[in-house]
C-alpha positions in Angstrom: 80.2 91.4 72.0 77.8 90.0 74.3 75.6 88.1 71.6 78.5 86.5 69.9 79.7 85.0 73.3 76.2 83.9 74.4 75.6 82.3 70.7 79.1 80.7 71.1 78.8 79.5 74.5 75.0 79.0 74.4 74.9 75.5 76.5 77.1 76.9 79.1 74.8 79.9 79.7 72.0 77.8 80.1 73.6 75.7 82.6 74.4 78.7 84.7 70.7 79.5 84.7 69.5 76.2 85.9 72.5 75.9 88.5 71.8 80.0 89.6 71.4 79.9 93.3 68.3 82.5 93.3 64.9 82.1 91.5 64.6 84.0 88.2 61.1 85.6 89.5 63.3 88.3 91.2 65.3 88.6 87.9 68.2 88.1 90.1 70.9 85.2 89.5 74.4 84.1 90.8 76.5 82.7 88.4 79.6 80.5 89.5 82.7 80.8 87.2 83.3 76.9 87.9 79.7 76.2 86.6 81.1 77.4 83.1 84.2 75.3 83.3 86.7 77.3 84.9 89.2 75.2 86.9 91.0 77.4 89.2 94.6 75.5 89.6 96.7 78.4 88.9 97.8 76.8 85.5 94.5 75.9 82.9 93.7 79.1 81.1 89.9 79.8 82.6 89.8 83.2 80.1 87.2 81.5 78.4 84.7 80.9 81.5 84.8 84.4 82.5 84.1 85.6 79.1 81.2 84.0 79.4 80.3 84.8 82.9 80.5 88.6 81.8 78.4 88.2 78.5 75.8 86.4 80.5 75.9 89.8 83.1 75.6 91.9 80.1 72.7 90.0 78.7 70.8 90.1 81.8 70.5 93.9 82.0 66.7 94.8 82.5 65.4 98.3 82.6 69.0 99.3 82.6 69.9 97.8 85.7 72.2 94.6 86.1 70.7 91.6 87.7 73.5 89.1 87.8 76.5 88.6 90.1 79.6 86.8 89.4 80.7 84.3 91.9 84.3 83.4 91.7 85.2 80.6 94.3 88.5 79.8 96.1 91.2 79.0 93.9 94.0 80.3 91.4 92.3 81.6 88.4 94.7 82.3 85.2 93.5 84.3 82.7 95.4 85.1 79.7 93.4 87.2 77.4 92.8 91.4 77.9 89.2 92.3 78.9 88.3 88.9 79.9 87.0 89.9 83.4 84.8 92.8 82.1 84.6 94.2 78.5 82.2 97.0 78.9 82.2 98.4 75.5 79.3 99.9 73.1 76.9 98.0 72.7 75.1 96.9 75.0 73.6 99.6 76.2 74.4 101.8 79.5 73.8 99.8 82.3 74.0 100.0 86.5 74.7 97.0 88.3 77.5 94.5 87.9 79.3 92.5 91.0 82.1 90.4 91.1 82.1 88.2 94.4 85.1 86.2 95.7 85.8 83.9 98.7 88.4 86.0 100.6 91.6 87.7 99.9 94.1 85.4 98.7 91.6 82.6 98.9 90.5 83.8 95.3 93.1 84.9 93.3 93.1 86.0 89.3 96.4 85.7 87.8 96.4 87.9 84.8 99.2 86.9 82.2 98.6 88.4 78.9 101.3 87.9 76.1 102.6 91.5 76.1 102.3 93.8 79.3 101.8 97.4 77.8 98.3 98.5 77.0 96.9 95.0 78.4 94.1 95.3 80.7 92.1 92.8 83.3 89.0 95.2 82.9 87.8 98.0 80.6 84.6 99.9 81.0 84.0 102.2 78.1 81.5 104.6 79.2 78.7 101.4 79.8 78.8 100.2 83.4 78.1 102.3 86.7 77.6 100.7 90.1 80.6 98.1 89.7 81.8 96.3 92.7 84.4 93.9 93.6 84.6 91.8 96.7 87.1 89.6 98.3 89.3 89.0 95.5 93.0 89.1 94.6 94.4 90.6 91.5 97.9 89.3 90.4 99.6 90.8 87.4 101.9 87.8 85.9 103.4 89.8 83.2 105.1 93.0 84.2 103.6 96.0 83.0 100.2 94.9 82.6 97.1 96.9 84.3 94.2 96.0 86.0 91.4 98.3 85.0 90.7 101.3 82.3 87.8 103.3 82.9 86.8 106.0 80.2 84.0 107.8 80.6 81.9 110.8 79.3 79.6 110.9 81.7 78.4 106.8 82.4 81.1 105.3 84.2 80.9 106.0 88.1 80.3 104.4 91.2 82.8 101.8 91.6 83.5 99.9 95.0 86.3 97.5 95.9 86.0 95.8 99.3 88.3 93.8 100.7 90.5 93.3 97.7 94.2 92.8 97.2 96.5 93.6 94.2 99.9 91.8 93.8 102.9 91.8 90.8 104.1 94.5 88.7 101.6 96.7 87.1 101.8 99.6 85.0 98.5 101.3 86.2 95.9 99.8 89.1 93.4 101.8 87.7 93.3 104.3 84.8 91.1 106.8 84.3 90.3 108.8 80.9 87.5 110.4 79.1 86.0 113.9 79.6 83.5 113.3 82.8 82.4 111.9 85.2 84.7 108.6 86.5 83.7 109.6 89.8 82.5 108.4 93.4 84.7 105.6 93.8 85.6 103.8 97.1 88.1 101.4 98.5 87.2 99.6 101.6 89.8 97.6 103.9 92.1 96.7 100.7 95.6 95.7 100.7 97.4 97.3 97.9 100.8 95.4 97.2 103.0 94.6 94.3 104.6 97.6 92.0 103.5 100.2 89.9 105.4 101.8 86.7 102.8 104.6 87.0 100.4 104.5 89.6 97.8 102.3 91.3 95.1 105.0 90.9 96.0 107.5 88.0 93.3 110.0 87.0 93.5 112.1 83.9 94.8 110.1 80.8 95.2 112.7 78.4 94.2 110.3 75.5 90.7 110.0 73.6 87.9 112.2 73.8 89.0 115.3 75.6 89.8 118.8 73.7 91.5 120.3 76.8 93.3 118.3 79.7 91.2 120.3 82.3 88.2 118.5 80.8 89.1 115.6 83.1 88.9 117.7 86.4 85.0 116.2 86.3 87.0 112.8 87.7 86.0 113.8 91.5 85.3 112.1 94.9 87.6 109.1 95.9 87.3 107.4 99.2 90.0 105.3 100.7 89.3 103.8 104.2 91.3 101.7 106.6 93.8 100.8 103.5 97.0 98.5 103.8 99.0 99.9 101.4 102.6 97.9 101.3 103.9 98.1 98.2 107.7 97.7 96.7 108.0 101.1 94.3 106.0 103.2 92.2 103.0 106.0 93.0 99.9 105.3 94.8 98.0 107.9 93.7 98.4 110.3 90.8 96.1 112.6 89.6 97.4 115.0 86.9 93.5 116.1 86.6 90.8 115.4 89.1 90.9 115.3 92.6 88.5 116.1 95.6 90.2 112.6 97.7 90.0 111.5 101.2 92.2 108.9 102.8 91.0 107.9 106.4 93.3 105.4 108.5 95.8 102.6 107.5 99.6 102.2 106.9 101.1 103.3 104.1 104.5 101.8 103.5 107.0 101.8 100.4 109.3 98.7 100.6 111.9 99.0 98.1 113.1 101.2 95.6 112.4 101.9 91.4 114.6 99.1 89.7 115.7 102.2 87.3 115.6 105.9 87.0 112.8 107.2 84.4 112.5 110.6 83.0 109.2 111.7 84.8 109.9 110.1 88.2 113.8 110.0 88.5 114.1 107.1 92.0 111.1 108.5 93.5 108.4 106.7 94.8 105.6 108.8 95.9 101.9 108.2 97.9 100.2 111.0 96.7 101.8 113.0 93.7 99.1 116.2 92.3 101.8 117.3 89.5 99.7 119.9 87.4 99.0 123.6 89.1 95.6 124.7 87.1 92.4 123.2 87.8 88.9 124.2 87.9 86.9 125.0 91.3 86.3 122.4 94.0 88.6 120.0 92.7 92.0 120.6 94.6 90.9 119.0 97.9 93.0 116.3 99.6 92.4 115.0 103.0 94.7 112.4 104.9 93.7 111.0 108.6 94.8 108.6 111.0 97.7 107.2 108.9 101.0 105.7 109.6 103.5 106.2 107.2 107.1 104.8 107.0 109.6 107.0 105.3 112.2 103.8 104.7 114.3 105.7 102.1 115.2 109.1 100.8 113.7 108.5 97.5 110.2 108.0 99.2 108.1 110.8 99.5 104.4 111.2 101.3 103.0 114.2 99.0 104.5 115.9 96.2 101.8 118.4 95.3 102.1 121.3 92.5 98.5 122.8 92.8 98.1 126.5 92.7 95.0 126.6 95.0 92.4 124.5 97.2 93.7 122.6 100.3 95.6 119.9 101.6 94.8 118.9 105.0 96.7 116.1 107.2 95.4 115.2 110.6 96.8 112.7 113.1 99.3 111.0 111.1 102.7 109.8 111.5 105.8 109.8 109.5 108.2 109.0 112.1 108.8 105.1 112.2 112.2 105.8 110.8 113.4 108.6 112.5 116.1 106.8 114.1 118.1 106.1 110.5 120.9 108.4 110.2 119.4 109.9 106.7 116.1 110.8 108.6 117.0 114.4 109.2 117.6 115.3 105.8 115.1 113.6 104.1 112.2 115.8 102.4 109.1 113.8 102.5 106.5 116.6 102.0 106.8 118.9 98.9 104.8 121.7 97.9 104.9 124.5 95.2 102.7 127.4 96.4 101.4 130.8 95.2 99.5 133.7 96.0 96.4 131.6 96.2 97.9 128.6 98.2 96.9 125.7 98.3 96.3 125.9 101.9 98.1 123.6 103.7 97.5 122.4 107.3 99.1 119.9 109.6 97.2 119.2 112.9 98.2 116.9 115.9 100.8 114.6 113.2 104.4 113.4 114.0 106.7 114.9 111.4 110.1 113.2 110.1 112.7 115.3 108.3 111.7 118.6 106.8 109.0 119.9 104.4 110.0 121.5 101.1 108.3 125.0 99.9 108.9 126.0 96.2 107.4 129.2 94.1 107.1 129.3 90.4 107.9 132.9 90.7 110.2 134.7 93.3 107.2 136.4 94.8 106.8 135.3 98.5 103.3 134.1 98.9 101.1 135.2 101.7 100.4 132.4 104.8 99.6 129.4 103.1 100.8 126.7 105.7 99.9 126.2 109.2 101.4 123.3 111.6 99.1 122.6 114.7 100.3 120.9 117.7 102.7 119.0 115.7 105.9 117.1 116.8 108.8 118.2 114.7 111.0 114.8 115.3 114.4 115.8 113.6 114.5 120.0 113.6 113.2 122.9 115.4 110.6 125.3 113.8 113.4 127.7 112.6 114.8 125.2 110.3 111.9 122.6 109.9 111.2 124.5 106.3 113.3 124.6 103.4 112.3 127.4 101.4 113.7 127.4 97.7 113.7 130.6 96.0 110.8 131.9 98.6 113.0 133.7 101.1 112.3 133.4 104.8 109.3 130.9 105.4 107.2 133.7 107.0 104.3 131.9 105.0 104.4 129.3 107.3 103.1 129.1 111.1 103.8 127.0 113.9 101.2 127.0 117.0 101.9 124.9 120.2 104.3 122.4 118.2 107.5 120.6 119.8 110.4 120.6 118.1 114.1 119.4 118.9 114.1 122.5 121.5 111.3 120.7 123.1 108.9 123.5 122.7 108.2 126.2 120.2 108.0 129.7 120.9 104.3 129.6 121.2 104.0 126.8 123.7 103.8 127.3 127.3 107.3 126.2 129.4 106.9 122.6 130.8 106.2 122.0 134.7 109.0 120.5 136.5 108.8 116.8 136.9 111.0 116.2 140.0 110.7 117.6 143.5 110.8 121.1 144.1 114.3 122.5 145.0 113.0 123.9 148.3 115.4 125.1 151.2 113.1 125.6 153.8 109.5 125.2 154.6 106.9 126.3 152.2 104.6 129.3 152.2 101.9 127.5 153.9 104.0 126.7 157.0 105.5 128.8 159.9 108.6 128.3 161.4 107.1 127.0 164.8 104.9 124.3 162.6 108.0 123.2 161.2 109.7 123.0 164.7 107.4 121.1 166.3 107.1 118.7 163.4 110.9 118.0 163.8 110.3 116.6 167.3 108.1 113.3 166.8 108.2 112.5 170.7 106.6 115.7 171.8 103.8 115.3 173.7 102.4 119.0 173.6 99.0 119.3 171.7 100.7 121.4 169.2 102.8 118.6 168.0 100.0 117.4 166.1 100.0 119.3 162.5 96.6 121.0 161.1 95.3 119.1 157.9 97.4 120.2 154.9 97.0 120.1 151.1 99.0 116.9 149.7 101.5 118.9 148.6 102.0 120.7 152.0 102.2 117.3 153.7 104.7 116.0 150.9 106.8 119.0 151.8 106.3 118.4 155.4 107.5 115.0 155.2 110.7 116.0 153.5 111.6 118.1 156.7 110.4 115.5 158.8 112.5 112.9 157.2 115.7 115.1 157.6 115.4 116.1 161.2 113.8 113.0 162.8 116.5 111.4 165.2 117.9 108.0 164.2 116.3 104.8 166.4 119.2 104.2 168.5 119.1 107.9 170.1 117.4 108.7 173.4 113.6 109.0 173.4 113.8 112.7 174.5 114.7 114.9 171.3 117.1 118.0 171.7 115.2 120.8 170.8 115.8 122.1 167.4 116.8 125.7 166.1 113.9 127.2 164.2 114.1 127.2 160.6 114.6 130.6 158.8 111.4 132.4 157.6 109.6 131.2 154.3 111.0 133.2 151.6 108.0 134.5 149.6 109.8 133.6 146.3 109.8 129.4 147.0 106.5 129.3 145.3 108.1 130.8 142.3 111.0 128.2 142.6 108.8 125.3 142.5 107.7 124.7 145.9 103.9 123.9 145.1 103.5 120.8 144.0 99.7 120.6 143.1 
């Protein structure tokens, strides 16, 4: 494929060599698609220029390492032919290192408009490339149901990185993973996921071509998504029938609309994290979400739907209460788990949570303790009715520790301290009746009229007594002696007199 493309476009490739920005002594070349004839006006079909750029990069592999950076300047580049951006099929031989560099999100836009949507991918890697990088590019589907990237691996396809990229338009898949091994170690940094997805933005485990057992695809591991702006219209964000070990850290996650029609598999629900298959190999079932703000704008929006029968799920310092003021919020169930005797082990720490959480079991057997909520705010319910246990009986397998709920505090929390002045009816225990009487006469010239130094709380209490017993300015300067106040009640400290 690479040889044919190079033969057909030899003059253009030679021109790219002469206009490359780096000397060939380092065996590194930057090829700009505009030097290959791309226009970038959003109307002219630039498929050919991208096909030549990729063929040039494939031909430049030396010692199993790619040496070409494909540069895409600012502009709107129309691509109508599938696989024009990346067409990694054997031959050529396996290679490591392919980089696409744009000018910036929305500055460089690739518009993918194939004649048919279903089955059309802008990129495909059939076990050829590892270490692929996309930087500062927007990808937009102009044909509903087209897909961005199909990655098939039996061990070679891995190590993808997306930095400051953006997706828009209606896709079937963003990135779809298939094969039997690897397809691992993928990272997204400061990207924006927009548009909509008939299946999912990242779908791991297409049960096609190659594998004899679906769980062969459990080797798809280690996905890191950092500082993301996930704000799309409908569909699933991450769906992992197979594979796992996922970490999402930082960002805002919002589903803004609804599926246009109900489907047999999804109904009308859109889900950020969907893990629909129970059985997996060891070390696969691990999910971590941290420092993320979710918006549950509709009852059909779910944060997580997890059917794993083992492993761990961990949410730390996350918040999904942005729409807790809505009338429907008390009834939503945005977190749903199917649990068994071995879990998964579920933990929420320092999270603010809307609605209820749902727990189900494939059998009538109540599992051991599998879920724990530490120092969480339950926005709409108390700990006693926060969990909906479908077929599991009382939810004694869920523990709450120091949580705040609609009753202000959970049973394991400490009582709140009073926020106003204490209900004192006499002097605080640190005072004596004689001291209080002397303070009540501000004009007294006796040395005993100056009170000894007190703590801030005692002075506050003393000032209260002084204020209520001081004479008005119009009264004579000689004050009438006050009757002694009753002795301090030793229970006054428990009544809240001590303001420290």
